[in-house]
C-alpha positions as CSV (number, residue, x, y, z in Angstrom):
1,M,87.6,93.0,118.5
2,S,85.8,90.0,117.2
3,V,84.0,90.0,113.9
4,H,80.6,91.6,114.0
5,A,77.7,89.2,113.4
6,A,75.9,91.6,111.1
7,W,72.3,90.3,110.4
8,L,72.9,86.9,111.9
9,P,73.5,87.5,115.6
10,A,72.7,84.6,117.9
11,E,69.7,86.6,119.3
12,S,68.0,86.6,115.9
13,F,67.7,82.8,116.1
14,V,65.7,82.8,119.4
15,A,62.3,82.0,117.8
16,L,63.8,79.2,115.8
17,G,66.1,77.9,118.4
18,S,63.5,77.7,121.2
19,R,61.3,75.3,119.2
20,R,61.2,71.5,118.7
21,V,62.5,71.1,115.2
22,L,62.5,68.1,112.8
23,V,64.9,68.1,109.9
24,H,64.0,65.6,107.2
25,G,66.0,64.6,104.1
26,D,69.5,63.8,102.9
27,G,72.2,66.3,102.1
28,V,70.9,69.0,104.4
29,D,73.9,69.2,106.7
30,T,74.1,73.0,106.5
31,V,70.5,73.4,107.6
32,L,71.0,70.8,110.3
33,D,74.1,72.6,111.6
34,E,72.3,76.0,111.8
35,V,69.3,74.5,113.6
36,T,71.5,72.5,116.0
37,R,73.5,75.5,117.0
38,A,70.4,77.6,117.5
39,C,68.6,75.0,119.6
40,A,71.7,74.4,121.7
41,R,71.9,78.1,122.5
42,H,68.2,78.8,123.0
43,G,66.9,75.6,124.7
44,G,65.1,74.0,121.8
45,Q,65.3,70.4,120.5
46,V,66.4,69.2,117.1
47,R,65.5,65.8,115.7
48,R,66.5,64.1,112.5
49,S,64.2,61.9,110.5
50,P,63.3,59.2,110.7
51,C,61.9,59.5,114.2
52,G,58.3,58.6,113.8
53,D,55.7,61.4,114.0
54,A,57.2,63.1,117.1
55,D,55.6,66.2,118.6
56,V,57.3,69.2,116.9
57,D,56.8,72.8,116.2
58,L,58.7,73.1,113.0
59,V,59.4,70.6,110.1
60,L,62.1,71.4,107.6
61,A,61.9,68.8,104.8
62,L,62.9,68.0,101.3
63,R,59.7,67.2,99.3
64,Q,61.2,64.1,97.6
65,A,62.4,62.5,100.8
66,V,59.5,60.1,101.2
67,P,57.8,59.1,103.3
68,L,57.4,62.6,104.6
69,P,56.5,63.3,108.3
70,V,52.7,63.7,108.7
71,P,52.7,67.5,108.9
72,A,55.0,67.8,105.9
73,A,52.9,65.4,103.9
74,Q,49.8,67.4,104.7
75,A,51.6,70.6,103.7
76,A,52.8,69.0,100.5
77,R,49.2,68.2,99.5
78,Q,48.2,71.8,100.2
79,A,51.1,73.0,98.1
80,A,50.4,70.7,95.2
81,G,51.1,72.3,91.9
82,E,54.1,74.1,90.6
83,P,57.2,73.0,92.4
84,P,59.3,75.6,94.2
85,G,62.3,74.9,92.0
86,D,66.1,74.6,92.7
87,E,66.2,77.6,95.1
88,G,62.6,78.1,96.2
89,F,60.7,76.8,99.2
90,V,57.1,76.5,100.4
91,L,56.1,77.8,103.8
92,T,52.8,76.9,105.5
93,R,51.2,76.0,108.8
94,S,49.6,72.6,109.4
95,G,47.7,72.7,112.6
96,D,50.1,74.0,115.2
97,V,53.1,73.1,113.1
98,T,55.1,75.3,110.8
99,V,56.3,73.4,107.8
100,L,59.0,74.4,105.3
101,L,59.3,72.3,102.2
102,A,61.9,72.6,99.4
103,D,63.2,70.6,96.5
104,T,66.9,71.1,97.2
105,P,69.1,71.6,100.3
106,T,69.8,75.2,99.0
107,G,66.1,75.9,98.9
108,L,65.7,74.6,102.4
109,L,68.6,76.8,103.6
110,Y,67.0,79.9,102.0
111,G,63.7,78.9,103.7
112,L,65.4,78.5,107.0
113,F,66.9,82.1,106.9
114,H,63.4,83.3,105.9
115,L,62.1,81.9,109.1
116,V,64.8,83.7,111.0
117,R,63.6,87.0,109.4
118,L,60.0,86.2,110.4
119,G,61.0,85.5,114.0
120,A,58.1,84.6,116.3
121,A,55.6,85.4,113.6
122,A,56.6,82.2,111.8
123,F,55.1,80.2,114.7
124,T,52.3,82.4,116.1
125,V,50.7,83.8,113.0
126,D,48.7,81.8,110.5
127,Q,50.9,81.3,107.4
128,P,48.9,80.8,104.3
129,T,50.6,78.3,102.0
130,R,53.0,80.3,99.8
131,R,55.8,79.5,97.4
132,H,58.9,81.7,97.6
133,R,61.2,81.7,94.6
134,P,63.9,84.2,93.5
135,A,62.9,86.5,90.7
136,L,66.4,86.5,89.1
137,R,68.4,83.3,88.5
138,R,71.8,84.7,89.5
139,R,72.4,87.2,92.3
140,M,76.1,87.9,92.2
141,L,78.8,89.9,94.0
142,D,82.0,90.9,92.2
143,H,84.9,91.4,94.5
144,W,87.5,93.8,93.1
145,D,90.1,92.2,95.4
146,N,93.7,92.1,94.3
147,V,95.9,89.1,95.2
148,S,98.9,91.4,95.3
149,V,98.7,94.9,96.6
150,H,98.3,97.3,93.7
151,P,100.6,100.3,94.0
152,V,97.6,102.7,93.4
153,M,94.4,100.8,94.2
154,G,95.7,98.8,97.1
155,Q,94.6,95.3,98.2
156,V,91.0,96.0,97.2
157,E,90.2,98.4,94.4
158,R,87.5,100.8,95.5
159,G,87.5,99.1,98.8
160,Y,86.6,101.0,101.9
161,A,86.5,98.2,104.5
162,G,90.1,97.2,105.0
163,G,91.8,94.5,103.2
164,S,90.5,91.4,101.3
165,I,89.0,88.5,103.2
166,F,90.5,86.2,100.5
167,W,94.0,87.6,99.7
168,R,96.9,89.4,101.4
169,D,100.2,90.6,100.1
170,G,100.3,88.2,97.1
171,A,98.9,85.0,98.8
172,A,95.7,83.4,99.9
173,R,94.7,84.3,103.5
174,H,93.3,80.9,104.3
175,D,90.9,82.4,106.8
176,L,88.3,79.8,106.2
177,A,86.3,80.7,109.3
178,R,85.8,84.2,108.1
179,I,84.9,83.0,104.6
180,R,82.4,80.6,106.1
181,E,80.7,83.4,108.1
182,Y,80.6,85.4,104.9
183,G,78.9,82.5,103.1
184,R,76.3,82.4,105.9
185,L,75.6,86.1,105.5
186,L,75.2,85.9,101.8
187,A,73.0,82.8,101.9
188,A,70.8,84.6,104.4
189,V,69.9,87.2,101.8
190,G,69.9,84.8,98.8
191,I,73.2,85.7,97.0
192,N,74.3,82.6,95.1
193,A,77.5,83.7,93.2
194,I,80.6,85.6,93.7
195,S,83.8,86.4,91.8
196,V,86.8,86.5,94.0
197,N,89.2,88.8,92.2
198,N,89.4,92.2,90.5
199,V,88.1,92.7,87.0
200,N,91.3,94.7,86.4
201,V,93.4,91.5,86.3
202,G,97.0,91.8,87.1
203,P,99.8,89.3,86.4
204,V,99.5,87.6,89.7
205,E,95.7,87.5,89.6
206,A,95.8,86.0,86.1
207,R,97.5,82.9,87.6
208,L,94.4,82.1,89.6
209,L,93.2,80.4,86.4
210,T,96.1,78.0,86.3
211,D,98.8,77.3,88.8
212,R,97.0,79.1,91.7
213,L,93.7,77.4,91.1
214,D,93.9,75.5,94.4
215,D,93.5,78.9,96.2
216,V,90.2,79.4,94.3
217,A,89.1,75.8,95.0
218,E,89.6,76.3,98.7
219,I,87.2,79.3,98.7
220,A,84.7,77.3,96.6
221,D,84.8,74.4,99.0
222,V,83.9,76.7,101.9
223,L,81.1,78.5,100.1
224,R,79.5,75.5,98.4
225,P,77.4,74.4,101.4
226,Y,75.8,77.9,101.3
227,G,74.6,77.5,97.7
228,I,77.3,80.0,96.4
229,R,79.2,79.3,93.2
230,V,82.6,80.9,92.6
231,H,83.5,82.8,89.5
232,L,86.9,84.2,88.3
233,S,87.8,87.4,86.6
234,V,90.2,86.6,83.8
235,T,92.3,88.6,81.4
236,F,91.4,88.3,77.8
237,A,95.2,88.0,77.1
238,A,95.5,84.8,79.2
239,P,96.6,82.7,76.2
240,V,99.6,85.1,75.8
241,V,100.2,85.8,79.5
242,L,99.8,82.3,80.8
243,G,99.9,80.0,77.7
244,G,102.9,81.5,75.9
245,L,100.9,81.8,72.6
246,P,101.8,84.7,70.3
247,T,98.2,85.9,70.1
248,A,94.8,86.0,71.9
249,D,92.8,86.4,68.7
250,P,89.4,84.8,69.4
251,R,89.3,83.2,65.9
252,D,92.7,81.6,66.2
253,E,92.3,77.8,66.6
254,Q,95.2,77.5,69.0
255,V,93.6,80.2,71.2
256,R,90.3,78.3,71.2
257,A,92.1,75.1,72.1
258,W,94.0,76.8,74.9
259,W,90.8,78.1,76.5
260,A,89.0,74.8,76.0
261,T,91.8,72.9,77.7
262,T,92.3,75.4,80.5
263,T,88.6,75.6,81.3
264,R,88.3,71.8,81.4
265,Q,91.1,71.7,83.9
266,V,89.2,74.3,86.0
267,Y,86.1,72.2,86.1
268,E,88.2,69.1,87.0
269,R,89.2,70.9,90.1
270,I,86.0,72.9,90.9
271,G,83.1,70.9,89.5
272,D,80.5,73.6,90.2
273,F,82.7,76.5,89.0
274,G,80.4,79.4,87.8
275,G,82.4,80.9,85.0
276,Y,84.4,83.9,83.9
277,V,84.1,87.7,84.4
278,V,85.8,89.8,81.7
279,K,86.6,93.5,81.4
280,A,87.9,93.8,77.9
281,D,88.9,96.8,75.7
282,S,88.2,99.0,78.7
283,E,90.5,101.4,80.5
284,G,93.6,99.7,79.2
285,Q,92.5,96.1,79.6
286,P,93.2,93.8,76.6
287,G,90.4,92.7,74.4
288,P,89.3,91.6,70.9
289,F,89.7,95.0,69.4
290,S,93.4,94.4,69.3
291,Y,92.7,91.7,66.6
292,G,90.0,93.5,64.7
293,R,87.3,91.4,66.3
294,S,84.1,92.3,68.0
295,H,83.0,91.9,71.6
296,A,80.7,89.1,70.5
297,D,83.7,87.3,69.0
298,G,85.6,87.7,72.3
299,A,82.7,86.7,74.6
300,N,81.8,83.8,72.5
301,L,85.3,82.4,72.6
302,L,85.1,82.0,76.4
303,A,81.4,81.0,76.2
304,E,82.4,78.1,73.9
305,A,84.9,76.9,76.4
306,L,82.5,77.1,79.3
307,A,79.4,75.7,77.6
308,P,80.2,71.9,78.0
309,H,80.5,72.4,81.7
310,G,77.4,74.6,82.3
311,G,79.4,77.8,82.9
312,V,78.7,81.4,81.9
313,V,80.8,84.4,80.9
314,H,79.9,87.8,82.3
315,W,81.2,90.2,79.7
316,R,81.2,93.8,81.0
317,A,79.7,96.5,78.8
318,F,81.8,99.2,80.4
319,V,83.6,100.1,77.2
320,Y,84.4,103.7,76.2
321,N,87.1,106.0,74.9
322,H,89.1,107.0,78.0
323,H,91.4,109.3,76.0
324,Q,88.8,111.9,75.2
325,D,89.5,115.5,74.2
326,W,87.4,117.6,76.5
327,R,87.1,120.2,73.8
328,D,85.3,117.7,71.5
329,R,81.6,117.9,72.5
330,S,80.5,115.5,69.9
331,T,82.1,112.5,71.7
332,D,80.0,111.4,74.6
333,R,81.0,108.7,77.1
334,A,77.4,108.1,77.9
335,R,76.7,106.9,74.4
336,A,79.5,104.3,74.3
337,A,78.0,101.1,75.7
338,Y,75.0,101.4,73.4
339,D,77.1,102.2,70.4
340,H,79.4,99.3,71.0
341,F,77.0,96.6,72.0
342,V,73.5,97.1,70.7
343,P,74.5,96.4,67.1
344,L,75.7,93.0,68.3
345,D,72.3,92.0,69.8
346,G,71.7,88.4,68.8
347,D,75.3,87.6,68.1
348,F,76.2,86.4,71.6
349,R,76.0,82.7,72.6
350,T,73.3,81.8,75.1
351,N,75.8,81.4,78.0
352,V,77.1,85.0,77.6
353,V,75.7,87.5,80.1
354,L,76.3,91.1,79.1
355,Q,76.9,92.9,82.4
356,V,75.6,96.5,82.0
357,K,76.1,99.2,84.6
358,Y,72.8,100.7,85.8
359,G,73.6,104.1,84.3
360,P,75.5,105.1,81.2
361,V,78.5,106.7,82.9
362,D,79.8,105.3,86.2
363,F,77.8,104.4,89.3
364,Q,76.8,108.0,90.0
365,P,74.3,108.9,92.8
366,R,71.9,109.9,90.0
367,E,72.0,108.8,86.4
368,P,69.3,107.8,83.9
369,V,68.9,104.0,83.5
370,S,71.2,102.7,80.8
371,P,69.3,102.5,77.5
372,V,71.2,99.3,76.7
373,L,68.9,97.5,79.1
374,A,66.0,98.2,76.8
375,A,67.7,97.6,73.4
376,M,69.0,94.0,73.4
377,P,66.1,91.6,73.6
378,A,68.1,88.7,72.1
379,T,70.9,88.9,74.7
380,R,71.0,87.8,78.3
381,L,71.5,90.9,80.4
382,A,72.6,91.6,84.0
383,M,72.3,95.0,85.6
384,E,75.4,95.9,87.6
385,L,75.1,97.9,90.8
386,Q,77.8,99.1,93.1
387,V,77.4,98.2,96.8
388,T,80.8,99.6,97.6
389,Q,80.3,103.4,97.9
390,E,82.9,104.7,95.4
391,Y,80.7,107.7,94.5
392,T,78.4,107.7,97.5
393,G,80.6,108.5,100.4
394,Q,83.0,105.6,100.4
395,Q,81.5,104.1,103.6
396,R,82.5,107.2,105.5
397,H,79.0,108.6,104.8
398,V,75.6,107.1,105.7
399,C,74.0,106.5,102.3
400,Y,71.4,103.7,102.2
401,L,71.1,102.8,98.5
402,G,68.0,100.5,98.7
403,P,65.6,103.3,97.5
404,W,67.9,104.1,94.6
405,W,68.2,100.5,93.5
406,S,64.5,100.0,93.8
407,E,63.9,103.0,91.6
408,L,66.3,101.6,89.0
409,L,64.7,98.1,89.1
410,G,61.2,99.6,88.8
411,F,62.0,101.8,85.9
412,R,59.7,101.2,82.9
413,P,61.7,101.6,79.7
414,W,58.6,101.5,77.5
415,Q,56.4,103.5,79.9
416,T,53.9,100.7,80.1
417,P,53.0,98.9,83.3
418,E,53.9,95.4,82.0
419,R,57.7,95.5,82.0
420,T,60.2,97.0,84.3
421,V,64.0,96.7,84.2
422,A,63.6,93.9,86.7
423,D,61.6,92.0,84.1
424,V,64.2,92.6,81.4
425,V,67.3,91.5,83.1
426,T,68.0,87.9,84.1
427,E,70.6,88.7,86.8
428,L,71.6,91.3,89.2
429,V,75.3,91.8,89.9
430,A,77.0,94.3,92.2
431,V,80.5,95.3,93.3
432,S,80.9,94.1,96.9
433,N,81.6,96.4,99.8
434,V,83.1,93.8,102.1
435,G,86.6,93.7,103.5
436,D,88.4,92.3,106.6
437,D,87.1,95.2,108.8
438,P,85.5,93.8,112.0
439,F,82.2,95.4,110.8
440,W,82.6,93.8,107.4
441,C,81.8,97.1,105.5
442,G,83.9,99.8,107.3
443,H,80.8,101.7,108.3
444,P,78.5,99.5,110.3
445,L,75.4,101.1,108.7
446,A,76.8,100.2,105.2
447,Q,75.9,96.6,106.0
448,A,72.4,97.6,105.1
449,N,73.4,98.1,101.5
450,L,74.8,94.6,101.2
451,Y,71.7,93.2,102.9
452,A,69.4,95.3,100.6
453,F,71.2,94.2,97.5
454,G,70.6,90.5,98.3
455,R,67.0,91.0,99.2
456,L,66.2,93.1,96.1
457,A,68.0,90.7,93.9
458,W,65.7,87.9,95.3
459,D,62.6,90.1,94.9
460,P,63.0,93.4,93.1
461,R,59.5,94.5,94.2
462,L,60.3,94.6,97.9
463,D,59.8,98.0,99.6
464,P,63.3,99.2,100.4
465,T,62.0,100.8,103.6
466,A,60.6,97.4,104.7
467,V,64.0,95.8,103.7
468,L,65.8,98.3,106.0
469,D,63.3,97.4,108.8
470,E,64.3,93.8,108.4
471,W,68.0,94.6,108.6
472,I,67.4,96.8,111.7
473,D,65.4,94.1,113.4
474,L,68.0,91.4,112.7
475,T,71.0,93.4,113.6
476,S,69.5,95.0,116.7
477,P,67.1,92.3,118.1
478,P,65.7,92.4,121.6
479,G,68.4,91.7,124.1
480,S,71.1,93.3,122.1
481,T,70.0,96.9,122.7
482,G,68.7,99.0,125.6
483,D,65.6,100.1,123.7
484,T,64.8,98.2,120.5
485,G,62.0,100.6,119.4
486,R,64.0,103.7,119.9
487,V,67.0,102.2,118.0
488,R,64.7,101.2,115.1
489,A,63.0,104.7,114.9
490,T,66.4,106.4,115.1
491,L,68.0,104.3,112.4
492,H,65.0,104.9,110.1
493,A,65.2,108.6,110.7
494,I,68.9,108.6,109.8
495,M,68.9,106.2,106.9
496,D,65.6,106.3,105.1
497,D,66.4,109.4,103.1
498,S,70.2,109.3,103.4
499,W,70.7,108.6,99.6
500,R,68.8,111.7,98.7
501,T,70.6,113.7,101.4
502,Y,73.9,112.7,99.9
503,E,72.6,113.7,96.5
504,R,71.6,117.1,97.8
505,Y,75.0,118.1,99.0
506,T,77.0,116.7,96.1
507,A,76.8,117.2,92.3
508,P,73.5,118.8,91.4
509,L,70.6,117.8,89.1
510,G,72.2,114.7,87.7
511,V,75.3,116.3,86.3
512,G,77.5,113.8,88.1
513,F,81.2,113.5,89.2
514,M,82.7,116.8,90.6
515,V,84.7,114.4,92.8
516,D,88.4,114.7,93.7
517,P,90.7,112.5,91.5
518,L,93.6,113.0,93.9
519,R,91.5,111.5,96.7
520,H,90.3,108.6,94.7
521,H,86.9,110.1,94.1
522,Y,86.3,111.2,97.7
523,G,85.3,114.7,98.4
524,P,84.6,117.6,96.1
525,N,86.7,119.0,93.3
526,V,84.3,120.7,90.8
527,D,86.8,120.8,88.0
528,G,88.7,117.8,89.0
529,Y,87.8,115.9,85.9
530,E,86.6,118.8,83.7
531,Y,89.7,119.1,81.5
532,S,90.8,115.4,81.7
533,R,90.6,112.5,79.2
534,W,87.9,110.6,81.1
535,G,84.8,112.1,79.5
536,T,83.0,113.2,82.7
537,Y,82.3,116.8,82.1
538,H,79.8,119.4,83.4
539,F,80.6,122.3,81.0
540,A,79.9,125.0,83.5
541,D,80.7,128.5,82.3
542,R,79.5,132.0,83.2
543,D,76.2,131.5,81.4
544,G,75.1,128.0,82.4
545,V,75.9,124.4,83.2
546,G,75.1,120.9,82.0
547,V,75.7,118.6,79.1
548,D,73.6,118.8,75.9
549,R,72.7,115.2,75.1
550,T,69.7,116.0,72.9
551,R,69.3,114.8,69.3
552,A,68.5,118.3,68.1
553,T,71.6,120.2,69.3
554,G,73.8,117.8,71.3
555,T,75.4,114.3,71.3
556,G,72.2,112.5,70.5
557,Y,72.3,110.3,73.5
558,A,68.7,111.0,74.4
559,G,67.7,109.2,71.2
560,Q,69.1,105.9,72.4
561,Y,65.9,105.4,74.6
562,P,62.6,104.0,73.5
563,P,60.4,106.7,71.9
564,G,58.5,107.8,75.0
565,W,61.6,108.4,77.2
566,A,63.6,109.8,74.3
567,Q,60.9,112.5,73.9
568,V,60.8,113.2,77.6
569,Y,64.6,113.6,77.9
570,E,64.8,115.6,74.7
571,S,62.4,118.1,76.0
572,L,63.6,120.8,78.3
573,A,60.1,121.3,79.5
574,D,59.5,117.6,80.3
575,C,62.9,116.4,81.5
576,P,62.8,115.5,85.2
577,D,64.6,118.0,87.4
578,E,66.8,115.4,88.9
579,L,68.3,114.6,85.5
580,L,68.1,118.1,83.9
581,L,71.9,118.7,83.8
582,F,72.6,115.2,82.5
583,F,70.6,115.9,79.4
584,H,70.7,119.7,78.9
585,H,73.0,122.7,79.2
586,V,70.8,125.5,80.7
587,P,71.3,129.0,82.0
588,Y,71.5,129.5,85.7
589,D,68.2,131.3,85.8
590,H,66.3,128.4,84.1
591,V,63.2,127.6,86.3
592,L,62.8,124.0,87.4
593,H,59.5,122.2,87.8
594,S,59.9,122.9,91.5
595,G,59.7,126.6,90.8
596,S,63.2,127.3,91.8
597,T,66.0,128.5,89.5
598,V,68.9,126.2,88.8
599,I,71.3,128.4,90.7
600,Q,69.0,128.8,93.7
601,H,68.3,125.1,93.7
602,I,72.1,124.5,94.0
603,Y,72.4,126.8,96.9
604,D,69.3,125.5,98.7
605,T,70.0,121.8,98.4
606,H,73.6,122.2,99.6
607,F,72.6,124.1,102.7
608,T,69.8,121.7,103.3
609,G,72.0,118.6,102.8
610,V,74.5,119.7,105.4
611,A,71.7,120.6,107.9
612,Q,70.3,117.1,107.4
613,V,73.7,115.4,108.1
614,E,74.1,117.5,111.2
615,T,70.7,116.2,112.3
616,M,71.7,112.6,111.6
617,R,74.7,113.1,113.9
618,E,72.6,114.5,116.7
619,R,70.1,111.6,116.4
620,W,72.9,109.1,116.6
621,R,74.4,110.7,119.7
622,Q,71.1,110.1,121.5
623,L,71.6,106.4,121.2
624,A,74.7,106.5,123.5
625,G,74.5,103.7,126.0
626,L,71.9,101.7,124.1
627,L,74.3,99.9,121.7
628,D,77.5,98.0,121.7
629,Q,80.1,100.7,122.5
630,A,82.6,99.8,119.7
631,L,79.7,100.0,117.1
632,F,78.4,103.3,118.6
633,E,81.8,104.9,118.5
634,R,82.6,103.7,114.9
635,V,79.3,105.2,113.6
636,A,79.8,108.4,115.6
637,E,83.3,108.8,114.1
638,R,82.0,108.3,110.6
639,L,79.2,110.8,111.2
640,D,81.7,113.4,112.3
641,E,83.5,112.9,109.1
642,Q,80.3,113.1,107.1
643,V,79.5,116.4,108.6
644,R,83.0,117.7,107.8
645,S,82.9,116.4,104.2
646,A,79.3,117.5,103.5
647,T,80.3,121.0,104.7
648,E,83.3,120.9,102.3
649,W,81.0,119.8,99.5
650,R,78.5,122.6,100.2
651,D,81.2,125.3,100.4
652,Q,83.1,124.2,97.3
653,I,79.9,123.8,95.1
654,N,78.2,126.9,96.2
655,T,81.3,129.1,96.0
656,Y,82.2,127.7,92.5
657,F,78.7,128.4,91.1
658,F,78.4,131.8,92.8
659,R,81.7,132.8,91.2
660,K,80.7,131.4,87.8
661,S,77.2,132.9,87.8
662,G,77.6,136.0,89.8
663,V,74.1,135.3,91.2
664,P,73.8,135.7,95.0
665,D,71.9,133.4,97.3
666,A,68.3,134.8,97.6
667,H,68.3,134.1,101.3
668,G,71.6,135.9,102.0
669,R,73.4,132.9,103.5
670,P,77.2,133.1,103.5
671,I,79.0,131.9,100.4
672,H,82.7,132.3,100.3
């Protein structure tokens, strides 16, 4: 089958493509191409300035391209004041003409895709003059794609959508048409940066920095017209692996010179190269600890090489002891990022971005917000999300993550209305969920997560339900379905609460994990990691469950938060139910704020979760005949698997805790 159009089907351009459109300014070829194709398909007309003051319905113009067409000049006067900036745009109506103004071609492209989202409303509803600008300066996707197939992780680590769109079996794919379509999709939601290879850099991937740089440049050339800058994941040991030096010590002059020379050569080939992404001293990756140096020393080494060229280094804060003794309850993986990095606040160069996972452990369906995000005011911070569904159903389960990300971005570390996480971070980064699958993401409905990431990175205050509505309207516009209203209502019924449904039938009350290591984190295995070296424990016994992370009797992790939240999490009485087992070890008869005991909550949520998934499947089946058949069948197949897997989760979790606690279900439901 052909590649699915995702949120840019031809039908979504009807309102734009049926109008008379004037494009004004130099260097706007990408915008002109989009408009030309839309008008050719839908009967509109496109004109290029200068063409006098022709009768038009829409003007797309760069503000500096004077003289402006009359409607654009009038709009520019109305919009006088603060400029929209490098990526922003101004939208207004001047008489019967819709006018879009921008300072740059990228801003104009973002504005064009905003018009596509608005549809007919852009031309039939009064548009008060409004500036649109991204809240965060960099909105970035990390591809964990391997050039060579890894013997364990495959072509794409934690990838659930087929192979890589960039690489195959050790070589570049050169599928430039697919990459170009990807660039369109990303630009349409405001994503402006990607890294193209795995953070766990292997020997073949390391060479992308040097003798295989042309492969990276090819990708950069295709994505540049869509305002997307390419970054590379690099190994900290590159001076040894690639340069033949005896050391990668960040304070060694030869090492500094090697990075400076290599980086200069990168920019000679890719002038707008974004920079480096580094996973160091983490899960076996090399780093500055090998030389007795700090993470600031390591990050600053690369930042120094990048600074003359305007590049940045994204230094991941995912550093912890992955050889933990499970019997040692004083060591806590959740503490690690804070303990390693907060003492270094103020030591990083200004072009270092510390990339911090949203929670302290590892992309769980429920974690507290990482305290690092509130503890490093002198360091540029990016919050890292995971669009790929490693711990949320691996794109075999419907799990719309927009509400979860919105909750994280809106978290108030100091419990005051003035500042949220979105106000603290300067960037939002996420692990991509894209592969060479015809539906891009494996599960067609998982496209909504990629869409939501881009939209929330542009404006973290957007309502995730409204974002989902946008995605539904774009992917299922009139003419593409048998009943648009019914499709929209059904998708909302399935997806709106799907993250919480997933949470209900998996690990309870924030304790996390309980996934199967032998199936690469898919499906349940309550003790799968319990006696391992990875530090992801639940400490369930016959008396209770949960991890004591209090200052009084536990690991002290709760004390890493600002005083208000530290007090809330420390208190058994005040700790939110959904995080109870993350912060406290409690008996099974502990009563939650909901009025239920812990053990009954476990039983109830797992039975409820499965019932909700069964309802999802029935709702989807009612759309038979209204959607593209291949799409309908793919989702139906995934929902069958979700019902099977959710049932497995329910039965394993409930049986495990029934046998541990000896407490029967109050409602007498069967537990094996």
